[in-house]
N, C-alpha and C positions, 0 to 999 in steps of 0.2 A: 507845924500843923499836924494830925492825926492820919493815920490811916482808914481810909471809907472801906465800908461792907460793898462789896459787891458780886451779883447777881446774873449769872450768862442766860441768856434768851433765845431758846433753839438751838442745833445740832445740836450733836452726841451726850451734848455738858449743857442740857437743857436743867433751868434750874436751878445748877450747884452754885452756890455761888465760895467767895473770896473775899481775905481784904485787901487794896492796892493803894499804892502810897497816889494821896490827888493828884499826881502832875501824870501817870496813866489812861491813856484815852481806849489801846489796845490789848487785847487778850489774846497769844496764840492758846493751846490745848489742844490738847494730845487727845486726838481722832481716833474712834473706834475703826477708820482706813489706815491700810498699813501707810504707814510710809508718808500718811498725810495727816497736816493739823488741822484742826477746827480756827479760825480768827470770827473776834465778837470783836466789837464796835459803841462805845458809849453810846448813852442816847441822852433824852436829855429829861427821859426816863423813870419817875422811883416808884418803889414796892415793898410795897413791908413785909418782911420775912417772919412768921413762929419763929419766938423767941429772943429777939432781937429787938434791943430798944430803938438803935436809931434805922432807918429806913438806906433801900439796898437802893446804890445805881445801876441801871439795866445797862448790860450789855449785850445787842442783839447781833445773833449770827451773822454773817453777811458772806459767807464763804468759804472754799480751804483753799494751804497751799504745801507745796510739798513740803515737807521735815526737813531737806537738806541744807547744810550750811546753820539751821536758827539752835544755839548753843540750847543744850539739856535743861541750865535752870531758867533756862528765860520761857520756858513752859511751863502753864500753868497745868500738874499733875491730876490725875481723880485723886478720890479717897481710897484705901484698897478696901477692895471688899470679899 
Protein backbone atom coordinates (compact mmCIF):
# COMPACT_ATOMS: atom_id res chain seq x y z
CA UNK A 1 0.00 0.00 0.00
CA UNK A 2 1.34 3.46 -0.83
CA UNK A 3 1.78 6.37 1.56
CA UNK A 4 -1.14 8.61 2.50
CA UNK A 5 -1.29 12.39 2.61
CA UNK A 6 -1.66 13.72 6.17
CA UNK A 7 -2.56 17.26 7.25
CA UNK A 8 -1.95 18.53 10.78
CA UNK A 9 -4.82 20.37 12.47
CA UNK A 10 -4.18 22.65 15.45
CA UNK A 11 -0.99 23.20 17.41
CA UNK A 12 2.02 25.08 16.11
CA UNK A 13 2.07 23.02 12.87
CA UNK A 14 -1.56 23.72 11.92
CA UNK A 15 -2.14 23.27 8.19
CA UNK A 16 1.19 21.59 7.43
CA UNK A 17 1.04 18.39 5.41
CA UNK A 18 3.28 15.38 4.96
CA UNK A 19 3.09 11.82 3.66
CA UNK A 20 3.08 8.85 6.01
CA UNK A 21 2.68 5.09 5.91
CA UNK A 22 -1.01 4.11 6.14
CA UNK A 23 -0.31 2.32 9.44
CA UNK A 24 0.67 5.62 11.15
CA UNK A 25 -1.96 6.84 13.63
CA UNK A 26 0.15 9.31 15.65
CA UNK A 27 2.55 12.04 14.52
CA UNK A 28 4.98 13.93 16.75
CA UNK A 29 6.22 17.21 15.34
CA UNK A 30 8.71 19.83 16.43
CA UNK A 31 6.95 22.45 18.53
CA UNK A 32 7.64 26.17 18.74
CA UNK A 33 8.04 25.60 22.49
CA UNK A 34 11.64 24.64 23.36
CA UNK A 35 12.02 21.03 24.49
CA UNK A 36 8.47 20.04 23.62
CA UNK A 37 6.82 18.15 20.78
CA UNK A 38 3.34 18.67 19.36
CA UNK A 39 1.39 15.39 19.28
CA UNK A 40 -1.24 14.67 16.63
CA UNK A 41 -3.57 11.68 16.31
CA UNK A 42 -5.41 10.48 13.23
CA UNK A 43 -9.13 11.23 13.03
CA UNK A 44 -11.82 9.92 10.70
CA UNK A 45 -11.89 13.30 8.94
CA UNK A 46 -10.50 13.99 5.48
CA UNK A 47 -9.69 17.35 3.90
CA UNK A 48 -8.86 18.47 0.37
CA UNK A 49 -5.47 20.16 0.10
CA UNK A 50 -5.06 22.53 -2.83
CA UNK A 51 -2.69 21.14 -5.45
CA UNK A 52 -3.25 17.49 -4.49
CA UNK A 53 -5.52 15.02 -6.23
CA UNK A 54 -6.01 12.85 -3.16
CA UNK A 55 -7.72 13.92 0.05
CA UNK A 56 -5.62 14.24 3.18
CA UNK A 57 -6.19 12.32 6.39
CA UNK A 58 -6.60 14.81 9.25
CA UNK A 59 -4.33 14.41 12.29
CA UNK A 60 -5.68 16.50 15.21
CA UNK A 61 -3.48 18.19 17.81
CA UNK A 62 -3.97 16.49 21.18
CA UNK A 63 -1.27 18.15 23.27
CA UNK A 64 2.45 18.36 23.90
CA UNK A 65 5.03 16.08 25.45
CA UNK A 66 8.72 16.42 26.31
CA UNK A 67 11.12 15.77 23.44
CA UNK A 68 13.44 13.80 25.74
CA UNK A 69 13.85 10.21 24.60
CA UNK A 70 12.31 10.67 21.14
CA UNK A 71 14.67 9.82 18.27
CA UNK A 72 15.15 12.81 15.93
CA UNK A 73 14.24 10.71 12.88
CA UNK A 74 10.83 10.00 14.46
CA UNK A 75 9.89 13.70 14.52
CA UNK A 76 8.07 15.47 11.68
CA UNK A 77 10.27 18.49 11.08
CA UNK A 78 8.85 21.72 9.69
CA UNK A 79 9.99 22.97 6.31
CA UNK A 80 12.92 25.36 6.37
CA UNK A 81 11.77 28.96 6.19
